[in-house]
A tleap script that builds the chain and sets N, CA, C and O, in Angstrom:
source leaprc.protein.ff14SB
mol = sequence {
  NMET TYR TYR VAL ASP PRO TYR GLY LYS PRO
  LEU GLY TYR GLU ASP VAL PHE THR LYS ILE
  ASP LEU CYS ARG GLU HIE TYR ALA ALA VAL
  GLY LEU GLY GLU ASP TYR VAL ASP ARG PHE
  ILE CARG
}
set mol.1.N position { -24.803 8.634 21.603 }
set mol.1.CA position { -26.084 8.474 22.013 }
set mol.1.C position { -25.892 7.410 23.082 }
set mol.1.O position { -25.029 6.554 22.891 }
set mol.2.N position { -26.618 7.392 24.182 }
set mol.2.CA position { -26.625 6.515 25.282 }
set mol.2.C position { -27.928 5.664 25.204 }
set mol.2.O position { -28.972 6.235 24.889 }
set mol.3.N position { -27.926 4.424 25.455 }
set mol.3.CA position { -29.045 3.573 25.440 }
set mol.3.C position { -29.148 3.110 26.984 }
set mol.3.O position { -28.240 2.756 27.735 }
set mol.4.N position { -30.490 3.217 27.217 }
set mol.4.CA position { -30.948 2.977 28.675 }
set mol.4.C position { -32.038 2.013 28.659 }
set mol.4.O position { -32.835 1.973 27.722 }
set mol.5.N position { -32.108 1.151 29.769 }
set mol.5.CA position { -33.480 0.494 29.856 }
set mol.5.C position { -34.575 1.192 30.345 }
set mol.5.O position { -34.261 2.348 30.629 }
set mol.6.N position { -35.888 0.896 30.577 }
set mol.6.CA position { -36.913 1.763 30.918 }
set mol.6.C position { -36.723 2.133 32.336 }
set mol.6.O position { -37.543 2.867 32.886 }
set mol.7.N position { -35.633 1.643 33.000 }
set mol.7.CA position { -35.580 2.119 34.402 }
set mol.7.C position { -34.399 3.050 34.635 }
set mol.7.O position { -34.100 3.480 35.749 }
set mol.8.N position { -33.648 3.376 33.339 }
set mol.8.CA position { -32.618 4.460 33.182 }
set mol.8.C position { -31.137 3.695 33.432 }
set mol.8.O position { -30.100 4.353 33.515 }
set mol.9.N position { -31.158 2.368 33.530 }
set mol.9.CA position { -29.941 1.656 33.682 }
set mol.9.C position { -29.221 1.739 32.323 }
set mol.9.O position { -29.797 1.322 31.319 }
set mol.10.N position { -27.997 2.256 32.254 }
set mol.10.CA position { -27.151 2.278 31.001 }
set mol.10.C position { -27.096 0.871 30.282 }
set mol.10.O position { -26.972 -0.132 30.986 }
set mol.11.N position { -27.178 0.763 28.971 }
set mol.11.CA position { -27.015 -0.405 28.343 }
set mol.11.C position { -25.877 -0.435 27.405 }
set mol.11.O position { -25.298 -1.471 27.079 }
set mol.12.N position { -25.568 0.805 26.967 }
set mol.12.CA position { -24.445 0.934 26.003 }
set mol.12.C position { -24.473 2.245 25.348 }
set mol.12.O position { -25.401 3.003 25.630 }
set mol.13.N position { -23.534 2.625 24.472 }
set mol.13.CA position { -23.553 3.952 23.825 }
set mol.13.C position { -22.978 3.618 22.429 }
set mol.13.O position { -22.417 2.578 22.083 }
set mol.14.N position { -23.254 4.783 21.666 }
set mol.14.CA position { -22.608 4.915 20.284 }
set mol.14.C position { -22.140 6.327 20.073 }
set mol.14.O position { -22.759 7.300 20.504 }
set mol.15.N position { -21.045 6.394 19.408 }
set mol.15.CA position { -20.549 7.754 19.149 }
set mol.15.C position { -19.819 7.686 17.905 }
set mol.15.O position { -19.676 6.568 17.410 }
set mol.16.N position { -19.279 8.804 17.248 }
set mol.16.CA position { -18.749 8.710 15.948 }
set mol.16.C position { -17.529 7.640 15.926 }
set mol.16.O position { -17.309 7.095 14.845 }
set mol.17.N position { -16.843 7.351 16.870 }
set mol.17.CA position { -15.781 6.367 16.962 }
set mol.17.C position { -16.356 4.951 16.910 }
set mol.17.O position { -15.763 4.134 16.206 }
set mol.18.N position { -17.372 4.601 17.535 }
set mol.18.CA position { -17.905 3.356 17.492 }
set mol.18.C position { -18.531 3.073 15.996 }
set mol.18.O position { -18.420 1.986 15.429 }
set mol.19.N position { -19.242 4.279 15.415 }
set mol.19.CA position { -19.657 3.947 14.200 }
set mol.19.C position { -18.561 3.665 13.150 }
set mol.19.O position { -18.693 2.757 12.329 }
set mol.20.N position { -17.415 4.510 13.197 }
set mol.20.CA position { -16.300 4.105 12.384 }
set mol.20.C position { -15.754 2.707 12.636 }
set mol.20.O position { -15.449 1.978 11.691 }
set mol.21.N position { -15.633 2.339 13.869 }
set mol.21.CA position { -15.255 0.915 14.089 }
set mol.21.C position { -16.160 -0.182 13.343 }
set mol.21.O position { -15.760 -1.214 12.805 }
set mol.22.N position { -17.421 0.273 13.439 }
set mol.22.CA position { -18.446 -0.724 12.853 }
set mol.22.C position { -18.251 -0.668 11.351 }
set mol.22.O position { -18.495 -1.697 10.721 }
set mol.23.N position { -17.831 0.438 10.689 }
set mol.23.CA position { -17.784 0.532 9.343 }
set mol.23.C position { -16.383 -0.213 8.792 }
set mol.23.O position { -16.299 -0.825 7.727 }
set mol.24.N position { -15.373 -0.030 9.703 }
set mol.24.CA position { -14.145 -0.777 9.414 }
set mol.24.C position { -14.385 -2.178 9.390 }
set mol.24.O position { -13.817 -2.858 8.535 }
set mol.25.N position { -15.295 -2.795 10.370 }
set mol.25.CA position { -15.494 -4.135 10.332 }
set mol.25.C position { -16.333 -4.656 9.290 }
set mol.25.O position { -16.155 -5.780 8.822 }
set mol.26.N position { -17.224 -3.891 8.918 }
set mol.26.CA position { -18.136 -4.195 7.807 }
set mol.26.C position { -17.280 -4.191 6.375 }
set mol.26.O position { -17.540 -4.996 5.481 }
set mol.27.N position { -16.361 -3.317 6.280 }
set mol.27.CA position { -15.850 -3.087 4.996 }
set mol.27.C position { -14.783 -4.263 4.790 }
set mol.27.O position { -14.535 -4.721 3.674 }
set mol.28.N position { -14.122 -4.750 6.074 }
set mol.28.CA position { -13.175 -5.827 6.119 }
set mol.28.C position { -13.923 -6.965 5.695 }
set mol.28.O position { -13.355 -7.727 4.912 }
set mol.29.N position { -15.130 -7.238 6.072 }
set mol.29.CA position { -15.715 -8.410 5.994 }
set mol.29.C position { -16.358 -8.753 4.584 }
set mol.29.O position { -16.476 -9.901 4.157 }
set mol.30.N position { -16.719 -7.714 3.984 }
set mol.30.CA position { -17.076 -7.554 2.417 }
set mol.30.C position { -16.021 -7.614 1.424 }
set mol.30.O position { -16.256 -7.753 0.224 }
set mol.31.N position { -14.792 -7.504 1.948 }
set mol.31.CA position { -13.617 -7.651 1.016 }
set mol.31.C position { -12.932 -6.287 0.600 }
set mol.31.O position { -11.928 -6.288 -0.112 }
set mol.32.N position { -13.498 -5.153 1.059 }
set mol.32.CA position { -12.791 -3.922 0.628 }
set mol.32.C position { -11.849 -3.536 1.527 }
set mol.32.O position { -11.155 -2.589 1.157 }
set mol.33.N position { -11.616 -3.995 2.611 }
set mol.33.CA position { -10.382 -3.616 3.527 }
set mol.33.C position { -10.893 -2.536 4.638 }
set mol.33.O position { -11.680 -1.632 4.358 }
set mol.34.N position { -10.430 -2.715 5.731 }
set mol.34.CA position { -10.934 -1.695 6.860 }
set mol.34.C position { -10.449 -0.349 6.696 }
set mol.34.O position { -10.913 0.606 7.318 }
set mol.35.N position { -9.475 -0.273 5.822 }
set mol.35.CA position { -9.131 1.159 5.594 }
set mol.35.C position { -9.984 1.838 4.633 }
set mol.35.O position { -9.891 3.062 4.540 }
set mol.36.N position { -10.799 1.199 3.911 }
set mol.36.CA position { -11.795 1.760 2.977 }
set mol.36.C position { -12.560 3.049 3.519 }
set mol.36.O position { -12.842 3.980 2.764 }
set mol.37.N position { -12.872 3.043 4.857 }
set mol.37.CA position { -13.697 3.855 5.461 }
set mol.37.C position { -12.922 5.260 5.440 }
set mol.37.O position { -13.561 6.312 5.397 }
set mol.38.N position { -11.697 5.240 5.468 }
set mol.38.CA position { -10.800 6.384 5.582 }
set mol.38.C position { -11.101 7.438 4.569 }
set mol.38.O position { -10.976 8.631 4.847 }
set mol.39.N position { -11.507 7.006 3.369 }
set mol.39.CA position { -11.725 7.809 2.152 }
set mol.39.C position { -12.967 8.795 2.489 }
set mol.39.O position { -13.050 9.883 1.919 }
set mol.40.N position { -13.991 8.341 3.503 }
set mol.40.CA position { -15.070 9.282 3.820 }
set mol.40.C position { -14.848 10.134 5.046 }
set mol.40.O position { -15.813 10.741 5.511 }
set mol.41.N position { -13.664 10.230 5.605 }
set mol.41.CA position { -13.366 10.890 6.733 }
set mol.41.C position { -12.230 11.939 6.387 }
set mol.41.O position { -11.213 11.578 5.794 }
set mol.42.N position { -12.461 13.375 6.816 }
set mol.42.CA position { -11.518 14.217 6.501 }
set mol.42.C position { -10.633 14.477 7.709 }
set mol.42.O position { -9.678 15.249 7.620 }
savepdb mol mol.pdb
quit
């Protein structure tokens, strides 16, 4: 997904890899370890 401002200027993006990175960061922060997300990925 690409995010743009009202004038079409790119602001950022998300894809499956950025979502996985976000999950790794979250799981590490709550004490589960960043590899916890691997159990949900085939």
